[in-house]
A tleap script that builds the chain and sets N, CA, C and O, in Angstrom:
source leaprc.protein.ff14SB
mol = sequence {
  NMET ALA ASN GLU LEU PRO THR ASN ILE ILE
  ILE ARG GLU ARG ARG GLU ALA LEU ILE SER
  GLY VAL SER ASP VAL LEU SER PHE ASP ASP
  LEU GLN ILE GLU ALA GLU THR THR ALA GLY
  ARG LEU VAL LEU GLN GLY SER GLY LEU LYS
  ILE LEU GLY LEU ASP ARG SER THR GLY GLU
  LEU LYS ALA GLU GLY GLN VAL ASP ARG VAL
  PHE PHE PRO ALA GLN LYS ALA LYS ARG PRO
  GLY LEU TRP GLU ALA LEU LYS CLYS
}
set mol.1.N position { 97.381 98.933 104.584 }
set mol.1.CA position { 97.279 98.745 103.282 }
set mol.1.C position { 98.116 99.409 103.103 }
set mol.1.O position { 97.925 100.565 103.482 }
set mol.2.N position { 99.170 99.175 102.602 }
set mol.2.CA position { 100.384 100.184 101.991 }
set mol.2.C position { 99.398 101.748 100.678 }
set mol.2.O position { 99.316 102.973 100.595 }
set mol.3.N position { 98.854 100.356 99.894 }
set mol.3.CA position { 98.408 101.377 98.730 }
set mol.3.C position { 97.047 100.506 98.293 }
set mol.3.O position { 96.874 99.450 97.684 }
set mol.4.N position { 96.115 101.556 98.957 }
set mol.4.CA position { 95.178 101.225 99.230 }
set mol.4.C position { 94.291 100.464 97.556 }
set mol.4.O position { 94.554 101.120 96.548 }
set mol.5.N position { 93.551 99.479 97.378 }
set mol.5.CA position { 92.766 99.272 96.481 }
set mol.5.C position { 91.535 99.962 96.259 }
set mol.5.O position { 90.920 100.350 97.252 }
set mol.6.N position { 91.165 100.135 95.343 }
set mol.6.CA position { 89.622 100.328 95.000 }
set mol.6.C position { 88.812 99.255 95.702 }
set mol.6.O position { 89.484 98.255 95.956 }
set mol.7.N position { 87.439 99.197 96.113 }
set mol.7.CA position { 86.385 98.357 96.545 }
set mol.7.C position { 86.026 97.930 95.212 }
set mol.7.O position { 85.309 98.585 94.455 }
set mol.8.N position { 86.350 97.237 95.051 }
set mol.8.CA position { 85.217 95.777 93.437 }
set mol.8.C position { 84.418 95.205 94.685 }
set mol.8.O position { 84.516 95.271 95.910 }
set mol.9.N position { 83.352 94.450 93.504 }
set mol.9.CA position { 82.587 93.259 94.475 }
set mol.9.C position { 82.181 93.076 93.039 }
set mol.9.O position { 81.735 93.800 92.149 }
set mol.10.N position { 82.661 91.266 93.235 }
set mol.10.CA position { 81.808 90.656 92.035 }
set mol.10.C position { 81.055 89.602 93.202 }
set mol.10.O position { 81.268 89.371 94.392 }
set mol.11.N position { 80.236 89.190 92.360 }
set mol.11.CA position { 79.280 87.971 93.064 }
set mol.11.C position { 79.112 87.486 91.569 }
set mol.11.O position { 78.876 88.007 90.479 }
set mol.12.N position { 79.394 86.019 92.155 }
set mol.12.CA position { 78.976 84.704 90.876 }
set mol.12.C position { 78.097 84.152 91.316 }
set mol.12.O position { 78.160 83.607 92.418 }
set mol.13.N position { 77.010 84.148 90.545 }
set mol.13.CA position { 75.778 83.166 90.998 }
set mol.13.C position { 74.782 83.309 91.897 }
set mol.13.O position { 73.688 82.744 91.884 }
set mol.14.N position { 75.346 84.354 92.946 }
set mol.14.CA position { 74.614 84.358 93.940 }
set mol.14.C position { 75.573 82.938 94.914 }
set mol.14.O position { 75.250 82.056 95.710 }
set mol.15.N position { 76.352 83.225 94.514 }
set mol.15.CA position { 76.833 81.827 95.841 }
set mol.15.C position { 78.410 82.353 95.897 }
set mol.15.O position { 79.010 81.919 96.880 }
set mol.16.N position { 78.970 82.972 95.263 }
set mol.16.CA position { 80.407 83.607 95.920 }
set mol.16.C position { 80.343 84.979 95.657 }
set mol.16.O position { 79.704 85.615 94.818 }
set mol.17.N position { 81.518 85.480 96.972 }
set mol.17.CA position { 81.767 86.685 96.739 }
set mol.17.C position { 83.110 87.280 97.082 }
set mol.17.O position { 83.685 87.238 98.169 }
set mol.18.N position { 83.533 87.883 95.876 }
set mol.18.CA position { 85.196 88.519 96.104 }
set mol.18.C position { 85.116 89.982 96.234 }
set mol.18.O position { 84.690 90.733 95.357 }
set mol.19.N position { 85.477 90.271 97.187 }
set mol.19.CA position { 85.427 91.662 97.422 }
set mol.19.C position { 87.034 92.134 97.460 }
set mol.19.O position { 87.916 91.400 97.905 }
set mol.20.N position { 87.257 93.371 96.965 }
set mol.20.CA position { 88.711 93.767 97.000 }
set mol.20.C position { 88.287 95.147 97.965 }
set mol.20.O position { 87.195 95.472 98.431 }
set mol.21.N position { 89.974 95.968 98.073 }
set mol.21.CA position { 89.447 97.107 99.272 }
set mol.21.C position { 89.374 97.092 100.606 }
set mol.21.O position { 89.291 98.016 101.415 }
set mol.22.N position { 89.422 95.756 100.760 }
set mol.22.CA position { 88.921 95.162 102.248 }
set mol.22.C position { 90.352 95.390 103.187 }
set mol.22.O position { 91.436 94.830 103.025 }
set mol.23.N position { 89.913 96.561 104.376 }
set mol.23.CA position { 90.690 96.143 105.600 }
set mol.23.C position { 90.867 95.371 106.307 }
set mol.23.O position { 91.868 94.800 106.740 }
set mol.24.N position { 88.990 95.267 106.593 }
set mol.24.CA position { 88.741 94.557 108.164 }
set mol.24.C position { 87.651 94.160 108.005 }
set mol.24.O position { 86.900 94.811 107.279 }
set mol.25.N position { 87.070 92.628 108.802 }
set mol.25.CA position { 85.952 92.235 108.765 }
set mol.25.C position { 85.488 92.605 110.659 }
set mol.25.O position { 85.888 92.277 111.776 }
set mol.26.N position { 84.560 93.359 110.121 }
set mol.26.CA position { 84.001 93.507 111.523 }
set mol.26.C position { 83.052 93.086 112.548 }
set mol.26.O position { 82.969 93.416 113.731 }
set mol.27.N position { 82.329 92.257 111.816 }
set mol.27.CA position { 81.646 91.170 112.091 }
set mol.27.C position { 81.111 89.976 111.404 }
set mol.27.O position { 80.287 90.391 110.589 }
set mol.28.N position { 81.208 88.443 111.338 }
set mol.28.CA position { 80.302 87.869 110.288 }
set mol.28.C position { 79.575 86.467 111.259 }
set mol.28.O position { 80.047 85.912 112.251 }
set mol.29.N position { 78.642 86.271 110.730 }
set mol.29.CA position { 77.825 84.971 111.566 }
set mol.29.C position { 77.070 84.420 109.752 }
set mol.29.O position { 77.034 85.231 108.827 }
set mol.30.N position { 76.558 82.963 109.602 }
set mol.30.CA position { 76.054 82.628 108.448 }
set mol.30.C position { 75.060 83.957 107.648 }
set mol.30.O position { 75.040 84.080 106.423 }
set mol.31.N position { 74.482 84.636 108.349 }
set mol.31.CA position { 73.443 85.589 107.963 }
set mol.31.C position { 74.100 86.990 107.508 }
set mol.31.O position { 73.475 87.825 106.855 }
set mol.32.N position { 75.241 87.123 107.868 }
set mol.32.CA position { 75.597 88.762 107.835 }
set mol.32.C position { 77.264 88.858 107.581 }
set mol.32.O position { 77.990 88.137 108.265 }
set mol.33.N position { 77.722 89.567 106.796 }
set mol.33.CA position { 79.092 89.946 106.930 }
set mol.33.C position { 78.928 91.232 106.550 }
set mol.33.O position { 78.241 91.773 105.683 }
set mol.34.N position { 80.063 91.806 107.761 }
set mol.34.CA position { 80.201 93.182 107.802 }
set mol.34.C position { 81.507 93.800 108.270 }
set mol.34.O position { 81.911 93.814 109.433 }
set mol.35.N position { 82.232 94.410 106.990 }
set mol.35.CA position { 83.444 94.535 106.494 }
set mol.35.C position { 83.478 95.855 105.997 }
set mol.35.O position { 82.723 96.390 105.184 }
set mol.36.N position { 84.830 96.481 106.825 }
set mol.36.CA position { 85.218 97.764 106.251 }
set mol.36.C position { 86.132 97.716 105.118 }
set mol.36.O position { 87.030 96.916 104.855 }
set mol.37.N position { 85.526 99.193 104.242 }
set mol.37.CA position { 86.244 98.812 102.747 }
set mol.37.C position { 87.217 100.129 102.671 }
set mol.37.O position { 87.451 100.911 103.592 }
set mol.38.N position { 87.712 100.167 101.364 }
set mol.38.CA position { 88.213 101.826 101.361 }
set mol.38.C position { 86.851 102.603 100.687 }
set mol.38.O position { 86.918 103.830 100.622 }
set mol.39.N position { 85.606 101.925 100.179 }
set mol.39.CA position { 84.106 102.838 100.012 }
set mol.39.C position { 83.748 103.110 101.496 }
set mol.39.O position { 83.074 104.122 101.686 }
set mol.40.N position { 84.027 102.509 102.374 }
set mol.40.CA position { 83.047 102.671 103.474 }
set mol.40.C position { 82.465 101.203 104.136 }
set mol.40.O position { 82.689 100.097 103.645 }
set mol.41.N position { 81.868 101.398 105.057 }
set mol.41.CA position { 81.101 99.680 105.797 }
set mol.41.C position { 80.271 99.082 104.542 }
set mol.41.O position { 79.250 99.612 104.105 }
set mol.42.N position { 80.851 97.913 104.030 }
set mol.42.CA position { 80.148 97.206 103.747 }
set mol.42.C position { 79.401 96.054 104.405 }
set mol.42.O position { 79.980 95.426 105.291 }
set mol.43.N position { 77.783 95.622 103.934 }
set mol.43.CA position { 77.556 94.756 104.480 }
set mol.43.C position { 77.117 94.065 103.240 }
set mol.43.O position { 76.925 94.449 102.086 }
set mol.44.N position { 76.977 92.393 104.133 }
set mol.44.CA position { 76.682 91.391 102.853 }
set mol.44.C position { 75.898 90.663 103.405 }
set mol.44.O position { 76.367 89.955 104.295 }
set mol.45.N position { 74.640 90.569 103.145 }
set mol.45.CA position { 73.291 89.667 103.633 }
set mol.45.C position { 73.197 88.415 103.041 }
set mol.45.O position { 73.447 88.598 101.850 }
set mol.46.N position { 72.966 87.221 103.244 }
set mol.46.CA position { 72.308 85.860 103.083 }
set mol.46.C position { 71.891 84.871 103.822 }
set mol.46.O position { 71.383 84.992 104.937 }
set mol.47.N position { 72.093 83.818 103.212 }
set mol.47.CA position { 72.057 82.846 104.097 }
set mol.47.C position { 72.851 81.223 104.101 }
set mol.47.O position { 72.497 80.422 103.235 }
set mol.48.N position { 73.654 80.921 104.864 }
set mol.48.CA position { 74.993 79.759 104.688 }
set mol.48.C position { 76.055 81.083 104.617 }
set mol.48.O position { 77.041 80.429 104.279 }
set mol.49.N position { 76.356 81.917 104.663 }
set mol.49.CA position { 77.448 82.746 104.494 }
set mol.49.C position { 78.597 81.899 105.498 }
set mol.49.O position { 78.419 81.353 106.586 }
set mol.50.N position { 79.834 82.030 104.662 }
set mol.50.CA position { 81.211 81.596 105.162 }
set mol.50.C position { 82.804 82.517 104.722 }
set mol.50.O position { 83.073 82.736 103.541 }
set mol.51.N position { 83.375 82.796 105.427 }
set mol.51.CA position { 84.672 83.809 105.018 }
set mol.51.C position { 85.459 82.391 104.631 }
set mol.51.O position { 85.703 81.378 105.285 }
set mol.52.N position { 85.743 82.801 103.244 }
set mol.52.CA position { 86.793 81.342 102.436 }
set mol.52.C position { 88.191 82.035 103.040 }
set mol.52.O position { 89.003 81.152 103.316 }
set mol.53.N position { 88.604 83.161 103.272 }
set mol.53.CA position { 89.487 84.189 103.358 }
set mol.53.C position { 89.748 85.301 103.335 }
set mol.53.O position { 89.066 85.887 102.495 }
set mol.54.N position { 90.576 86.068 103.973 }
set mol.54.CA position { 91.109 87.801 103.952 }
set mol.54.C position { 92.411 87.441 104.123 }
set mol.54.O position { 93.107 86.857 104.953 }
set mol.55.N position { 92.538 88.122 102.788 }
set mol.55.CA position { 93.912 88.371 102.287 }
set mol.55.C position { 94.444 89.875 102.925 }
set mol.55.O position { 94.098 90.797 102.187 }
set mol.56.N position { 95.004 90.204 103.812 }
set mol.56.CA position { 94.933 91.787 104.150 }
set mol.56.C position { 96.110 92.248 103.402 }
set mol.56.O position { 96.129 93.475 103.295 }
set mol.57.N position { 97.366 91.477 102.702 }
set mol.57.CA position { 98.032 92.193 102.122 }
set mol.57.C position { 97.902 92.355 100.981 }
set mol.57.O position { 98.882 92.744 100.345 }
set mol.58.N position { 96.643 92.114 100.305 }
set mol.58.CA position { 96.223 92.578 98.815 }
set mol.58.C position { 94.515 93.260 98.891 }
set mol.58.O position { 93.909 93.763 97.945 }
set mol.59.N position { 93.956 93.065 100.468 }
set mol.59.CA position { 92.666 93.737 100.514 }
set mol.59.C position { 91.749 92.773 100.046 }
set mol.59.O position { 90.643 93.312 100.077 }
set mol.60.N position { 91.624 91.244 99.494 }
set mol.60.CA position { 90.466 90.639 99.177 }
set mol.60.C position { 90.061 89.995 100.350 }
set mol.60.O position { 90.749 89.556 101.272 }
set mol.61.N position { 89.013 89.997 100.211 }
set mol.61.CA position { 87.864 88.610 100.820 }
set mol.61.C position { 87.094 88.332 99.813 }
set mol.61.O position { 86.476 89.009 98.992 }
set mol.62.N position { 87.320 86.549 100.133 }
set mol.62.CA position { 86.065 85.695 99.511 }
set mol.62.C position { 85.350 84.846 100.450 }
set mol.62.O position { 85.721 84.329 101.504 }
set mol.63.N position { 84.135 84.817 99.772 }
set mol.63.CA position { 83.098 84.305 101.273 }
set mol.63.C position { 82.297 84.056 99.588 }
set mol.63.O position { 82.426 84.627 98.505 }
set mol.64.N position { 81.124 82.456 100.279 }
set mol.64.CA position { 80.681 82.043 99.891 }
set mol.64.C position { 78.988 81.952 100.439 }
set mol.64.O position { 78.741 82.580 101.468 }
set mol.65.N position { 78.096 81.359 99.922 }
set mol.65.CA position { 76.873 81.063 100.966 }
set mol.65.C position { 75.795 81.691 99.902 }
set mol.65.O position { 76.230 82.127 98.837 }
set mol.66.N position { 74.276 81.743 100.208 }
set mol.66.CA position { 73.523 82.202 99.190 }
set mol.66.C position { 73.156 84.234 99.923 }
set mol.66.O position { 72.715 84.755 100.947 }
set mol.67.N position { 73.713 84.676 98.549 }
set mol.67.CA position { 74.137 86.139 98.564 }
set mol.67.C position { 72.361 86.491 98.363 }
set mol.67.O position { 71.561 85.795 97.738 }
set mol.68.N position { 72.105 87.648 99.026 }
set mol.68.CA position { 70.730 88.376 98.623 }
set mol.68.C position { 71.201 89.659 98.678 }
set mol.68.O position { 70.915 90.311 97.674 }
set mol.69.N position { 71.793 90.207 99.470 }
set mol.69.CA position { 71.861 91.585 99.029 }
set mol.69.C position { 73.242 92.133 99.638 }
set mol.69.O position { 73.883 91.791 100.632 }
set mol.70.N position { 73.497 93.339 98.436 }
set mol.70.CA position { 74.672 93.962 99.445 }
set mol.70.C position { 74.891 95.252 99.240 }
set mol.70.O position { 74.664 95.716 98.123 }
set mol.71.N position { 75.341 96.015 100.212 }
set mol.71.CA position { 74.823 97.581 100.217 }
set mol.71.C position { 75.873 98.225 101.222 }
set mol.71.O position { 76.602 97.478 101.874 }
set mol.72.N position { 75.964 99.754 101.366 }
set mol.72.CA position { 77.015 100.550 101.966 }
set mol.72.C position { 75.720 101.367 102.908 }
set mol.72.O position { 75.036 102.306 102.500 }
set mol.73.N position { 75.647 100.805 104.048 }
set mol.73.CA position { 75.001 101.671 105.364 }
set mol.73.C position { 75.197 103.021 105.116 }
set mol.73.O position { 76.354 103.404 104.945 }
set mol.74.N position { 74.226 103.861 105.062 }
set mol.74.CA position { 74.420 105.685 105.299 }
set mol.74.C position { 75.451 105.541 106.755 }
set mol.74.O position { 75.508 104.758 107.703 }
set mol.75.N position { 76.184 106.747 106.325 }
set mol.75.CA position { 76.901 107.096 107.173 }
set mol.75.C position { 76.338 107.928 107.990 }
set mol.75.O position { 75.876 108.952 107.486 }
set mol.76.N position { 76.182 107.680 109.852 }
set mol.76.CA position { 75.676 108.388 110.330 }
set mol.76.C position { 76.626 109.893 110.706 }
set mol.76.O position { 77.821 109.969 110.991 }
set mol.77.N position { 75.920 110.654 110.621 }
set mol.77.CA position { 76.452 112.172 110.827 }
set mol.77.C position { 76.701 112.328 112.190 }
set mol.77.O position { 75.800 112.197 113.018 }
set mol.78.N position { 78.078 112.651 112.550 }
set mol.78.CA position { 78.532 112.864 114.115 }
set mol.78.C position { 77.892 113.981 114.452 }
set mol.78.O position { 77.929 115.038 113.822 }
set mol.79.N position { 77.142 113.708 115.707 }
set mol.79.CA position { 76.473 114.770 116.324 }
set mol.79.C position { 77.702 115.414 117.252 }
set mol.79.O position { 78.597 114.595 117.459 }
set mol.80.N position { 77.948 116.954 117.952 }
set mol.80.CA position { 78.520 117.002 118.457 }
set mol.80.C position { 78.043 116.898 119.889 }
set mol.80.O position { 76.916 117.095 120.343 }
set mol.81.N position { 79.276 116.507 120.553 }
set mol.81.CA position { 79.151 116.195 122.541 }
set mol.81.C position { 78.735 117.342 123.164 }
set mol.81.O position { 78.952 118.545 123.023 }
set mol.82.N position { 78.009 116.574 123.970 }
set mol.82.CA position { 77.807 117.575 125.253 }
set mol.82.C position { 78.936 119.018 125.701 }
set mol.82.O position { 78.514 120.072 126.178 }
set mol.83.N position { 80.323 118.734 125.417 }
set mol.83.CA position { 81.110 119.706 125.677 }
set mol.83.C position { 81.425 120.862 124.691 }
set mol.83.O position { 81.729 122.026 124.951 }
set mol.84.N position { 81.270 120.221 123.451 }
set mol.84.CA position { 80.843 121.435 121.841 }
set mol.84.C position { 79.744 121.990 121.792 }
set mol.84.O position { 79.675 123.046 121.163 }
set mol.85.N position { 78.452 121.406 122.492 }
set mol.85.CA position { 77.398 122.321 122.440 }
set mol.85.C position { 77.361 123.431 123.976 }
set mol.85.O position { 76.891 124.568 124.019 }
set mol.86.N position { 77.897 122.795 124.915 }
set mol.86.CA position { 78.112 123.705 125.691 }
set mol.86.C position { 79.244 125.074 125.052 }
set mol.86.O position { 78.867 126.243 125.128 }
set mol.87.N position { 80.554 124.724 124.475 }
set mol.87.CA position { 80.969 126.042 124.427 }
set mol.87.C position { 80.745 126.767 123.042 }
set mol.87.O position { 81.545 127.260 122.248 }
set mol.88.N position { 79.509 126.666 123.039 }
set mol.88.CA position { 79.178 127.849 121.801 }
set mol.88.C position { 78.609 128.496 122.553 }
set mol.88.O position { 78.106 129.561 122.195 }
savepdb mol mol.pdb
quit
């Protein structure tokens, strides 16, 4: 995305989700959609979830289904590898 849009999330009646700032869908099934956004990794959980569309040019993701939870998982701190530990 040339000009990154902020990540915004709109949930309508817990049946529709419109998410902006999406650069990629990492995984999806009827229980969970995981996407990479300008604000980090985002997870949408529920049931009967379907992706209606992802417009990469605008960064908008549209989904429908029963939305139960939306969250940004904590980023894991990068641990030094064996080589970095040996250099100390």
